[in-house]
All heavy atoms as an XYZ file, in Angstrom:
882
protein
N      -5.522     20.763     12.923
C      -4.281     20.509     13.621
C      -3.864     19.063     13.337
O      -4.625     18.151     13.602
C      -4.490     20.732     15.124
C      -3.271     20.450     15.961
S      -3.468     20.724     17.765
C      -3.882     22.443     17.845
N      -2.659     18.858     12.799
C      -2.213     17.495     12.499
C      -2.114     16.622     13.755
O      -1.735     17.094     14.819
C      -0.827     17.693     11.875
C      -0.797     19.109     11.427
C      -1.697     19.864     12.357
N      -2.481     15.369     13.588
C      -2.360     14.385     14.653
C      -1.235     13.428     14.284
O      -1.108     13.019     13.133
C      -3.662     13.611     14.811
C      -4.126     13.546     16.215
C      -5.366     12.679     16.368
O      -5.903     12.106     15.424
N      -5.831     12.581     17.585
N      -0.416     13.097     15.268
C       0.744     12.246     15.050
C       0.735     11.055     15.995
O       0.134     11.099     17.066
C       2.041     13.029     15.316
C       2.266     14.189     14.387
C       1.871     15.474     14.743
C       2.885     14.005     13.155
C       2.077     16.542     13.897
C       3.104     15.071     12.303
C       2.698     16.337     12.674
O       2.908     17.395     11.831
N       1.469     10.032     15.592
C       1.802      8.907     16.459
C       3.313      8.977     16.645
O       4.059      8.921     15.662
C       1.448      7.539     15.830
C       0.034      7.521     15.275
C       1.720      6.414     16.817
C      -1.065      7.589     16.274
N       3.756      9.116     17.884
C       5.190      9.104     18.184
C       5.569      7.666     18.517
O       5.002      7.056     19.426
C       5.503     10.021     19.359
N       6.496      7.128     17.756
C       7.020      5.782     17.986
C       8.359      5.949     18.677
O       9.298      6.511     18.102
C       7.143      5.043     16.656
C       5.821      4.964     15.875
C       6.068      4.565     14.431
C       4.868      4.006     16.541
N       8.416      5.530     19.929
C       9.577      5.788     20.781
C      10.361      4.509     21.031
O       9.780      3.475     21.344
C       9.129      6.370     22.123
C       8.204      7.593     22.047
C       7.748      7.993     23.435
C       8.886      8.743     21.339
N      11.653      4.592     20.905
C      12.519      3.451     21.185
C      13.026      3.492     22.615
O      13.231      4.560     23.193
N      13.235      2.329     23.198
C      13.846      2.249     24.518
C      12.927      2.583     25.676
O      13.387      2.820     26.784
N      11.625      2.595     25.447
C      10.675      2.859     26.535
C      10.219      1.518     27.105
O       9.783      0.637     26.374
C       9.461      3.671     26.027
C       9.895      5.059     25.574
C       8.360      3.743     27.076
C      10.368      5.976     26.690
N      10.337      1.382     28.408
C       9.941      0.183     29.148
C      10.657     -1.085     28.674
O      10.075     -2.171     28.639
C       8.420      0.015     29.166
C       7.778      1.080     30.035
O       8.442      1.713     30.852
N       6.503      1.285     29.876
N      11.907     -0.914     28.313
C      12.802     -2.034     28.018
C      14.184     -1.700     28.574
O      14.512     -0.537     28.778
C      12.917     -2.324     26.491
C      11.598     -2.766     25.903
C      13.461     -1.133     25.738
N      14.970     -2.695     28.824
C      16.340     -2.474     29.261
C      16.476     -1.660     30.535
O      17.436     -0.918     30.700
N      15.505     -1.777     31.429
C      15.589     -1.056     32.699
C      15.090      0.379     32.648
O      15.071      1.058     33.655
N      14.700      0.860     31.494
C      14.159      2.214     31.358
C      12.645      2.167     31.489
O      11.932      2.010     30.511
C      14.557      2.825     30.013
C      16.010      3.066     29.880
N      16.673      2.952     28.687
C      16.949      3.411     30.788
C      17.951      3.212     28.861
N      18.144      3.487     30.130
N      12.172      2.258     32.710
C      10.735      2.154     32.979
C      10.128      3.539     33.189
O      10.706      4.378     33.866
C      10.490      1.323     34.246
C      10.979     -0.099     34.125
C       9.891     -0.943     33.510
N      10.345     -2.313     33.365
C      10.177     -3.013     32.271
N       9.565     -2.489     31.242
N      10.603     -4.238     32.187
N       8.977      3.739     32.592
C       8.227      4.976     32.800
C       6.741      4.640     32.741
O       6.297      3.865     31.888
C       8.594      6.056     31.751
C       7.828      7.350     32.018
C       8.378      5.555     30.346
C       8.294      8.534     31.182
N       5.994      5.196     33.652
C       4.542      4.999     33.632
C       3.972      5.826     32.481
O       4.478      6.896     32.148
C       3.929      5.425     34.959
C       4.348      4.521     36.099
C       3.656      4.906     37.384
C       4.249      4.095     38.503
N       3.480      3.158     39.118
N       2.929      5.311     31.867
C       2.364      5.982     30.706
C       1.805      7.356     31.061
O       1.862      8.281     30.250
C       1.313      5.106     30.018
C       1.911      3.854     29.356
S       3.159      4.197     28.077
C       4.693      3.986     28.983
N       1.297      7.526     32.283
C       0.808      8.846     32.696
C       1.958      9.852     32.736
O       1.792     11.012     32.342
C       0.137      8.752     34.060
N       3.132      9.419     33.182
C       4.295     10.306     33.204
C       4.750     10.626     31.786
O       5.106     11.765     31.470
C       5.446      9.688     33.989
C       6.666     10.593     34.055
C       7.863      9.968     34.744
O       7.738      8.920     35.401
O       8.955     10.559     34.608
N       4.743      9.628     30.913
C       5.124      9.856     29.524
C       4.172     10.860     28.874
O       4.604     11.788     28.183
C       5.140      8.542     28.749
C       5.590      8.617     27.298
C       7.006      9.172     27.179
C       5.502      7.235     26.649
N       2.889     10.697     29.105
C       1.903     11.644     28.566
C       2.174     13.048     29.106
O       2.113     14.032     28.348
C       0.486     11.189     28.916
N       2.506     13.147     30.388
C       2.801     14.458     30.980
C       4.003     15.107     30.304
O       4.018     16.327     30.095
C       3.049     14.312     32.478
N       4.998     14.315     29.932
C       6.183     14.855     29.244
C       5.783     15.448     27.891
O       6.303     16.483     27.480
C       7.255     13.786     29.051
C       7.787     13.206     30.328
C       8.598     14.256     31.114
N       8.870     13.763     32.451
C       8.382     14.321     33.555
N       7.630     15.386     33.492
N       8.672     13.825     34.735
N       4.843     14.814     27.202
C       4.374     15.339     25.919
C       3.525     16.589     26.134
O       3.608     17.541     25.354
C       3.594     14.275     25.151
C       4.472     13.399     24.298
C       5.350     12.493     24.871
C       4.432     13.498     22.919
C       6.168     11.692     24.096
C       5.255     12.706     22.124
C       6.126     11.804     22.716
N       2.743     16.610     27.195
C       1.929     17.792     27.491
C       2.821     18.983     27.839
O       2.464     20.134     27.554
C       0.945     17.478     28.612
C      -0.159     16.538     28.138
C      -0.989     15.933     29.247
O      -0.595     16.022     30.442
O      -2.037     15.334     28.929
N       3.993     18.729     28.426
C       4.944     19.807     28.718
C       5.406     20.512     27.441
O       5.844     21.657     27.488
C       6.158     19.260     29.474
C       5.849     18.822     30.875
C       6.966     18.025     31.542
O       7.966     17.681     30.877
O       6.820     17.735     32.748
N       5.310     19.825     26.314
C       5.688     20.406     25.024
C       4.512     21.130     24.362
O       4.592     21.519     23.202
C       6.229     19.310     24.096
C       7.581     18.737     24.512
C       7.868     17.446     23.762
C       8.680     19.760     24.280
N       3.420     21.281     25.107
C       2.205     21.978     24.638
C       1.490     21.264     23.503
O       0.825     21.893     22.688
C       2.531     23.426     24.237
O       3.026     24.137     25.344
N       1.614     19.933     23.447
C       0.870     19.155     22.478
C      -0.540     18.955     23.000
O      -0.778     18.901     24.202
C       1.524     17.793     22.237
C       2.907     17.868     21.632
C       3.876     16.972     22.013
C       3.225     18.828     20.686
C       5.153     17.018     21.460
C       4.497     18.889     20.127
C       5.459     17.986     20.515
N      -1.492     18.808     22.096
C      -2.875     18.590     22.488
C      -3.281     17.142     22.323
O      -2.615     16.376     21.623
N      -4.384     16.767     22.961
C      -4.959     15.444     22.799
C      -3.990     14.305     23.043
O      -4.041     13.291     22.345
N      -3.126     14.442     24.032
C      -2.088     13.433     24.287
C      -2.694     12.180     24.886
O      -3.424     12.236     25.879
C      -0.998     13.998     25.230
C       0.019     12.931     25.583
C      -0.320     15.213     24.611
N      -2.396     11.047     24.258
C      -2.817      9.733     24.759
C      -1.676      8.757     24.538
O      -0.982      8.829     23.532
C      -4.023      9.201     23.981
C      -5.277     10.019     24.088
C      -6.390      9.418     23.245
O      -6.654      8.201     23.387
O      -6.968     10.153     22.442
N      -1.505      7.824     25.469
C      -0.521      6.762     25.270
C      -1.250      5.501     24.843
O      -2.441      5.345     25.081
C       0.288      6.489     26.553
O      -0.611      6.151     27.608
C       1.116      7.704     26.948
N      -0.502      4.608     24.205
C      -1.072      3.346     23.754
C      -0.385      2.222     24.504
O       0.817      1.995     24.312
C      -0.899      3.178     22.242
C      -1.504      1.914     21.718
C      -2.877      1.766     21.635
C      -0.699      0.861     21.345
C      -3.438      0.590     21.164
C      -1.247     -0.324     20.871
C      -2.618     -0.457     20.781
N      -1.106      1.548     25.339
C      -0.619      0.510     26.266
C       0.731      0.950     26.839
O       0.966      2.123     27.021
C      -0.635     -0.908     25.630
C       0.177     -0.983     24.344
C      -2.056     -1.337     25.386
C       0.275     -2.394     23.751
N       1.595      0.038     27.185
C       2.898      0.407     27.758
C       3.994      0.348     26.701
O       5.145      0.110     26.991
C       3.231     -0.515     28.934
N       3.603      0.610     25.459
C       4.517      0.446     24.334
C       5.458      1.619     24.150
O       6.461      1.512     23.451
C       3.706      0.285     23.051
O       2.972      1.480     22.803
N       5.121      2.764     24.727
C       5.896      3.958     24.454
C       5.424      4.660     23.204
O       6.077      5.567     22.720
N       4.289      4.270     22.668
C       3.712      4.987     21.532
C       2.754      6.035     22.077
O       1.963      5.759     22.980
C       2.970      4.035     20.599
C       3.899      3.005     19.992
O       5.084      3.258     19.786
N       3.378      1.835     19.718
N       2.853      7.254     21.532
C       2.053      8.362     22.031
C       1.325      9.016     20.860
O       1.935      9.326     19.839
C       2.936      9.410     22.750
C       2.085     10.553     23.284
C       3.733      8.768     23.874
N       0.039      9.234     21.035
C      -0.779      9.936     20.057
C      -0.911     11.372     20.550
O      -1.182     11.601     21.738
C      -2.171      9.281     19.941
C      -2.027      7.802     19.598
C      -3.042     10.017     18.928
C      -3.266      6.977     19.894
N      -0.717     12.342     19.657
C      -0.838     13.737     20.065
C      -1.119     14.606     18.847
O      -0.974     14.179     17.704
C       0.439     14.215     20.768
C       1.639     14.322     19.861
C       1.992     15.542     19.303
C       2.412     13.220     19.573
C       3.091     15.644     18.456
C       3.517     13.305     18.745
C       3.855     14.527     18.169
N      -1.522     15.847     19.114
C      -1.765     16.813     18.053
C      -0.840     18.002     18.240
O      -0.479     18.355     19.368
C      -3.220     17.276     18.090
N      -0.439     18.596     17.123
C       0.429     19.764     17.153
C       0.155     20.622     15.930
O      -0.132     20.097     14.851
C       1.905     19.334     17.157
O       2.749     20.462     17.009
N       0.274     21.929     16.095
C       0.151     22.836     14.954
C       1.355     22.726     14.026
O       1.277     23.115     12.870
C       0.027     24.288     15.426
C      -1.326     24.578     16.057
O      -2.323     23.955     15.635
O      -1.383     25.417     16.967
N       2.461     22.209     14.546
C       3.691     22.076     13.762
C       3.522     20.981     12.717
O       3.095     19.879     13.032
C       4.875     21.746     14.680
C       6.196     21.587     13.974
C       6.608     22.818     13.189
O       6.769     23.887     13.821
O       6.760     22.706     11.954
N       3.871     21.292     11.475
C       3.746     20.316     10.399
C       5.089     19.718      9.986
O       5.126     18.818      9.150
C       3.045     20.940      9.204
C       1.599     21.298      9.529
C       0.808     21.797      8.336
O       1.265     21.640      7.198
O      -0.284     22.347      8.570
N       6.174     20.200     10.576
C       7.510     19.682     10.271
C       7.802     18.517     11.216
O       8.212     18.720     12.367
C       8.545     20.786     10.416
C       9.950     20.361     10.035
O      10.234     19.135      9.988
O      10.787     21.255      9.802
N       7.581     17.302     10.742
C       7.748     16.115     11.599
C       9.176     15.973     12.094
O       9.398     15.582     13.242
C       7.314     14.860     10.848
N      10.164     16.290     11.267
C      11.569     16.170     11.689
C      11.868     17.120     12.849
O      12.577     16.748     13.789
C      12.499     16.446     10.507
N      11.325     18.318     12.798
C      11.506     19.274     13.891
C      10.858     18.742     15.165
O      11.457     18.791     16.250
C      10.915     20.634     13.516
C      10.915     21.690     14.616
C      12.344     22.055     15.013
C      10.159     22.930     14.161
N       9.638     18.230     15.048
C       8.955     17.657     16.209
C       9.745     16.489     16.795
O       9.869     16.357     18.015
C       7.551     17.198     15.837
C       6.507     18.288     15.635
C       5.233     17.692     15.047
C       6.221     19.010     16.931
N      10.280     15.629     15.939
C      11.077     14.489     16.412
C      12.257     14.970     17.249
O      12.511     14.435     18.340
C      11.574     13.655     15.230
C      10.488     12.857     14.554
C      10.914     12.250     13.228
O      11.984     12.622     12.689
O      10.159     11.400     12.717
N      12.967     15.974     16.753
C      14.125     16.503     17.496
C      13.679     17.110     18.826
O      14.344     16.932     19.850
C      14.885     17.521     16.647
C      15.644     16.876     15.484
C      16.591     17.852     14.795
N      15.948     19.057     14.290
C      15.349     19.171     13.101
N      15.302     18.132     12.289
N      14.806     20.321     12.725
N      12.581     17.867     18.820
C      12.076     18.478     20.060
C      11.736     17.405     21.091
O      12.081     17.521     22.268
C      10.846     19.333     19.776
C      11.132     20.612     19.056
C       9.854     21.373     18.715
O       8.753     20.812     18.675
N      10.001     22.662     18.446
N      11.047     16.362     20.651
C      10.640     15.283     21.561
C      11.865     14.559     22.093
O      11.980     14.321     23.301
C       9.667     14.315     20.861
C       8.334     15.027     20.560
C       9.435     13.059     21.704
C       7.444     14.286     19.581
N      12.797     14.203     21.219
C      14.008     13.498     21.648
C      14.792     14.319     22.679
O      15.225     13.786     23.698
C      14.906     13.182     20.450
C      14.401     12.034     19.616
C      15.284     11.739     18.412
O      16.105     12.603     18.017
O      15.146     10.631     17.856
N      14.954     15.614     22.414
C      15.695     16.486     23.333
C      14.984     16.581     24.680
O      15.602     16.437     25.735
C      15.862     17.886     22.717
O      16.613     17.767     21.501
C      16.581     18.829     23.673
N      13.681     16.810     24.634
C      12.910     16.957     25.875
C      12.919     15.665     26.703
O      13.137     15.709     27.918
C      11.474     17.372     25.548
C      10.635     17.628     26.756
N      10.855     18.697     27.598
C       9.582     16.951     27.284
C       9.983     18.665     28.590
N       9.184     17.609     28.415
N      12.711     14.530     26.049
C      12.686     13.266     26.791
C      14.067     12.925     27.344
O      14.170     12.420     28.469
C      12.149     12.135     25.914
C      10.668     12.223     25.559
C      10.268     11.062     24.657
C       9.787     12.270     26.803
N      15.127     13.194     26.613
C      16.480     12.930     27.114
C      16.750     13.757     28.364
O      17.313     13.255     29.347
C      17.521     13.219     26.037
N      16.334     15.017     28.346
C      16.525     15.877     29.518
C      15.670     15.418     30.691
O      16.127     15.373     31.828
C      16.212     17.332     29.173
C      17.211     17.952     28.225
C      16.777     19.321     27.719
O      15.615     19.728     27.852
N      17.719     20.034     27.109
N      14.427     15.058     30.421
C      13.490     14.680     31.488
C      13.785     13.302     32.064
O      13.620     13.077     33.269
C      12.052     14.725     30.962
N      14.219     12.363     31.218
C      14.369     10.972     31.653
C      15.818     10.565     31.913
O      16.069      9.549     32.549
C      13.747     10.031     30.614
C      12.269     10.281     30.286
C      11.803      9.330     29.187
C      11.400     10.157     31.523
N      16.751     11.317     31.359
C      18.154     11.009     31.598
C      18.748      9.977     30.659
O      19.845      9.474     30.901
N      18.069      9.653     29.604
C      18.593      8.725     28.603
C      17.983      9.050     27.245
O      16.931      9.675     27.153
C      18.341      7.261     28.975
C      16.899      6.892     29.231
C      16.067      6.464     28.200
C      16.360      6.955     30.518
C      14.746      6.112     28.432
C      15.034      6.607     30.756
C      14.241      6.183     29.710
O      12.936      5.844     29.943
N      18.682      8.639     26.182
C      18.220      8.916     24.826
C      16.979      8.090     24.505
O      16.900      6.908     24.850
C      19.326      8.603     23.824
N      16.037      8.722     23.858
C      14.817      8.055     23.426
C      14.652      8.316     21.921
O      14.112      9.343     21.519
C      13.572      8.567     24.189
C      12.318      7.847     23.713
C      13.753      8.395     25.688
N      15.159      7.394     21.089
C      14.989      7.579     19.641
C      13.503      7.716     19.304
O      12.675      6.955     19.804
C      15.576      6.304     19.040
C      16.455      5.739     20.111
C      15.845      6.154     21.412
N      13.185      8.702     18.472
C      11.795      9.046     18.195
C      11.580      9.216     16.701
O      12.393      9.839     16.031
C      11.440     10.375     18.894
O      11.659     10.246     20.289
C       9.999     10.780     18.633
N      10.500      8.654     16.195
C      10.055      9.049     14.864
C       8.541      9.086     14.835
O       7.875      8.446     15.640
C      10.673      8.218     13.731
C      10.334      6.759     13.703
C       9.306      6.287     12.903
C      11.079      5.855     14.430
C       9.015      4.934     12.843
C      10.800      4.501     14.373
C       9.761      4.043     13.581
N       8.043      9.907     13.944
C       6.612     10.185     13.892
C       5.994      9.674     12.607
O       6.632      9.657     11.557
C       6.358     11.694     13.972
C       6.917     12.447     15.169
C       6.575     13.923     15.064
C       6.391     11.871     16.469
N       4.736      9.318     12.720
C       3.891      9.041     11.566
C       2.569      9.753     11.838
O       2.130      9.857     12.990
C       3.635      7.536     11.383
C       4.883      6.735     11.053
C       5.464      7.128      9.697
N       6.657      6.379      9.359
C       7.909      6.806      9.535
N       8.138      7.982     10.069
N       8.922      6.049      9.167
N       1.948     10.244     10.785
C       0.648     10.888     10.969
C      -0.412      9.807     11.133
O      -0.213      8.655     10.745
C       0.280     11.784      9.767
O       0.109     10.951      8.618
C       1.323     12.851      9.515
N      -1.554     10.200     11.673
C      -2.640      9.232     11.812
C      -3.116      8.767     10.437
O      -3.517      7.615     10.281
C      -3.811      9.811     12.624
O      -4.208     11.062     12.054
C      -3.418     10.026     14.077
N      -3.012      9.637      9.425
C      -3.384      9.236      8.064
C      -2.418      8.169      7.538
O      -2.853      7.225      6.864
C      -3.382     10.442      7.110
C      -4.468     11.446      7.390
C      -4.055     12.489      8.446
O      -2.982     12.441      9.035
N      -4.939     13.426      8.688
N      -1.127      8.315      7.821
C      -0.151      7.309      7.387
C      -0.419      5.966      8.054
O      -0.371      4.917      7.401
C       1.275      7.775      7.702
C       1.747      8.921      6.827
C       3.063      9.511      7.288
O       3.285      9.660      8.507
O       3.878      9.839      6.398
N      -0.727      5.991      9.345
C      -1.016      4.749     10.066
C      -2.285      4.101      9.515
O      -2.348      2.886      9.311
C      -1.133      4.998     11.588
C       0.190      5.514     12.160
C      -1.613      3.750     12.318
C       1.343      4.544     12.114
N      -3.303      4.906      9.226
C      -4.555      4.368      8.655
C      -4.291      3.747      7.288
O      -4.838      2.678      6.974
C      -5.609      5.464      8.561
N      -3.457      4.380      6.473
C      -3.140      3.832      5.150
C      -2.411      2.500      5.281
O      -2.677      1.553      4.526
C      -2.304      4.825      4.352
N      -1.523      2.402      6.239
C      -0.790      1.153      6.470
C      -1.757      0.055      6.913
O      -1.698     -1.072      6.430
C       0.330      1.369      7.513
C       1.414      2.273      6.922
C       0.915      0.045      7.984
C       2.352      2.866      7.943
N      -2.661      0.401      7.820
C      -3.623     -0.589      8.320
C      -4.535     -1.100      7.207
O      -4.943     -2.260      7.223
C      -4.459      0.016      9.451
N      -4.836     -0.256      6.223
C      -5.722     -0.657      5.150
C      -5.016     -1.251      3.935
O      -5.672     -1.689      2.995
N      -3.702     -1.284      3.964
C      -2.927     -1.755      2.817
C      -2.955     -3.277      2.714
O      -2.821     -3.986      3.709
C      -1.484     -1.278      2.959
C      -0.574     -1.700      1.834
C      -0.752     -1.216      0.542
C       0.466     -2.586      2.064
C       0.091     -1.598     -0.489
C       1.322     -2.971      1.035
C       1.125     -2.472     -0.241
O       1.953     -2.861     -1.253
N      -3.144     -3.781      1.516
C      -3.120     -5.229      1.254
C      -1.828     -5.540      0.496
O      -1.771     -5.378     -0.726
C      -4.332     -5.650      0.454
N      -0.778     -5.966      1.189
C       0.518     -6.161      0.535
C       0.560     -7.350     -0.425
O       1.413     -7.411     -1.295
C       1.479     -6.370      1.700
C       0.630     -6.910      2.793
C      -0.722     -6.263      2.613
N      -0.352     -8.281     -0.260
C      -0.360     -9.483     -1.095
C      -1.754     -9.687     -1.689
O      -2.459    -10.638     -1.351
C       0.064    -10.706     -0.278
C       1.348    -10.495      0.477
C       1.347    -10.356      1.860
C       2.563    -10.423     -0.198
C       2.526    -10.153      2.559
C       3.755    -10.225      0.484
C       3.740    -10.087      1.866
N      -2.164     -8.805     -2.603
C      -3.546     -8.869     -3.108
C      -3.854    -10.146     -3.877
O      -5.022    -10.511     -3.995
C      -3.640     -7.636     -4.015
C      -2.234     -7.306     -4.374
C      -1.385     -7.744     -3.206
N      -2.847    -10.848     -4.346
C      -3.069    -12.082     -5.106
C      -3.300    -13.299     -4.199
O      -3.655    -14.369     -4.678
C      -1.874    -12.344     -6.034
C      -0.577    -12.485     -5.305
N       0.089    -11.394     -4.762
C       0.159    -13.570     -5.003
C       1.194    -11.829     -4.171
N       1.258    -13.135     -4.291
N      -3.114    -13.122     -2.893
C      -3.323    -14.217     -1.943
C      -4.670    -14.068     -1.252
O      -5.199    -12.962     -1.152
C      -2.210    -14.217     -0.889
C      -0.795    -14.464     -1.405
C       0.209    -14.348     -0.265
C      -0.689    -15.823     -2.071
N      -5.219    -15.172     -0.743
C      -6.483    -15.074      0.005
C      -6.285    -14.206      1.262
O      -5.175    -14.070      1.748
C      -6.799    -16.520      0.402
C      -5.798    -17.384     -0.260
C      -4.716    -16.535     -0.829
N      -7.376    -13.642      1.782
C      -7.267    -12.836      3.011
C      -6.644    -13.642      4.155
O      -6.763    -14.870      4.194
C      -8.710    -12.468      3.337
C      -9.460    -12.670      2.057
C      -8.733    -13.734      1.294
N      -6.013    -12.951      5.059
C      -5.399    -13.599      6.215
C      -6.497    -14.224      7.064
O      -7.504    -13.576      7.384
C      -4.581    -12.585      7.034
C      -3.418    -12.060      6.181
C      -4.067    -13.206      8.321
C      -2.648    -10.938      6.817
N      -6.304    -15.469      7.407
C      -7.300    -16.195      8.191
C      -7.252    -15.769      9.656
O      -6.205    -15.342     10.155
C      -7.021    -17.701      8.098
C      -7.180    -18.268      6.700
C      -6.844    -19.753      6.644
O      -6.909    -20.424      7.684
O      -6.533    -20.226      5.538
N      -8.382    -15.935     10.314
C      -8.460    -15.639     11.734
C      -7.422    -16.485     12.469
O      -7.232    -17.666     12.166
C      -9.859    -15.946     12.272
C     -10.048    -15.480     13.695
C     -11.478    -15.619     14.165
O     -12.404    -15.547     13.326
O     -11.657    -15.802     15.370
N      -6.740    -15.870     13.405
C      -5.700    -16.572     14.156
C      -4.320    -16.372     13.564
O      -3.326    -16.744     14.177
N      -4.243    -15.803     12.369
C      -2.965    -15.489     11.743
C      -2.772    -13.973     11.760
O      -3.741    -13.223     11.838
C      -2.930    -15.995     10.297
C      -2.950    -17.478     10.196
N      -4.123    -18.203     10.165
C      -1.952    -18.390     10.145
C      -3.844    -19.493     10.092
N      -2.531    -19.639     10.077
N      -1.537    -13.551     11.685
C      -1.266    -12.118     11.698
C      -0.270    -11.750     10.605
O       0.478    -12.591     10.112
C      -0.680    -11.664     13.051
O       0.552    -12.348     13.261
C      -1.622    -11.937     14.194
N      -0.282    -10.499     10.271
C       0.697     -9.912      9.374
C       1.397     -8.833     10.188
O       0.736     -7.939     10.721
C       0.020     -9.305      8.141
C       0.925     -8.585      7.167
C       1.908     -9.573      6.522
C       0.104     -7.886      6.098
N       2.696     -8.923     10.316
C       3.439     -7.947     11.117
C       3.948     -6.813     10.242
O       4.315     -7.013      9.087
C       4.634     -8.619     11.802
O       4.181     -9.592     12.715
N       3.957     -5.626     10.822
C       4.461     -4.434     10.151
C       5.568     -3.874     11.034
O       5.410     -3.755     12.248
C       3.348     -3.380      9.986
C       3.896     -2.102      9.399
C       2.209     -3.937      9.153
N       6.676     -3.541     10.416
C       7.788     -2.935     11.142
C       7.940     -1.499     10.671
O       7.917     -1.229      9.471
C       9.086     -3.713     10.890
C       9.060     -5.083     11.463
C       8.555     -6.149     10.734
C       9.500     -5.320     12.754
C       8.504     -7.422     11.266
C       9.440     -6.588     13.299
C       8.959     -7.642     12.554
N       8.087     -0.597     11.613
C       8.264      0.807     11.290
C       9.736      1.164     11.420
O      10.403      0.756     12.369
C       7.434      1.683     12.227
C       5.963      1.500     12.034
C       5.256      0.587     12.797
C       5.287      2.234     11.079
C       3.896      0.417     12.613
C       3.924      2.066     10.886
C       3.234      1.157     11.657
N      10.211      1.931     10.464
C      11.595      2.372     10.472
C      11.614      3.895     10.412
O      10.720      4.513      9.831
C      12.338      1.770      9.284
C      12.284      0.244      9.312
S      13.137     -0.488      7.935
C      14.809     -0.082      8.379
N      12.642      4.477     10.992
C      12.745      5.928     11.007
C      13.022      6.497      9.629
O      12.615      7.612      9.318
C      13.834      6.365     11.982
N      13.696      5.736      8.774
C      14.046      6.254      7.452
C      13.963      5.183      6.401
O      13.607      4.039      6.661
N      14.314      5.580      5.195
C      14.279      4.671      4.053
C      15.537      3.819      4.051
O      16.646      4.307      4.318
C      14.195      5.494      2.745
C      14.233      4.594      1.528
C      12.928      6.351      2.742
N      15.382      2.534      3.749
C      16.533      1.650      3.641
C      17.379      2.031      2.430
O      16.837      2.370      1.379
C      16.076      0.200      3.487
C      15.517     -0.487      4.718
C      14.918     -1.840      4.337
C      16.596     -0.669      5.755
N      18.706      1.902      2.544
C      19.545      2.183      1.381
C      19.395      1.096      0.322
O      19.068     -0.050      0.641
C      20.952      2.205      1.960
C      20.876      1.480      3.254
C      19.460      1.599      3.733
N      19.608      1.456     -0.921
C      19.500      0.636     -2.121
C      19.341     -0.860     -1.985
O      18.254     -1.392     -2.067
N      20.455     -1.575     -1.799
C      20.440     -3.038     -1.797
C      19.603     -3.597     -0.646
O      18.935     -4.609     -0.798
C      21.868     -3.570     -1.708
N      19.604     -2.916      0.492
C      18.814     -3.389      1.631
C      17.320     -3.301      1.326
O      16.553     -4.179      1.707
C      19.117     -2.559      2.875
O      20.460     -2.723      3.253
N      16.915     -2.268      0.629
C      15.501     -2.101      0.283
C      15.053     -3.200     -0.667
O      13.941     -3.697     -0.570
C      15.258     -0.729     -0.332
N      15.937     -3.579     -1.588
C      15.586     -4.624     -2.559
C      15.418     -5.951     -1.840
O      14.573     -6.755     -2.163
C      16.675     -4.741     -3.624
C-alpha cells in the first residue's frame, strides 16, 4: 500500500487553526491507513491503496473544504520521493554542510514554467 505525505496549505496560519488530532481524524474519515500528523505543520503521513496522487489530492481538498469551511490547497509526495529529496546532494562539488547550517527545500505542487525554472 503506497504511503504518502500530504503537504497542506493554510493550516494553522491566517486564523485557520486546527488541532492535529482533528486533522488526523479528517484523513481517517477518508479511510486512509496509518494516519499521522507531523508537528503543527499541517503535513500528514498516510497510506492508501489509491495510486493516483492527483485523484487523492482532489479528494482530500474537497473533504477538508467541506469539513473545515475553507479551501486547503493539497499536494502529495510519496515517502520514497521525500527520502530521495532528503538524500540528494544538490552541490556535490562543495564541502558538506557544516553543523549549524541548513539547506532549505521548497515543495511546489507543480513544475515551474520554462523561464521560471531556469
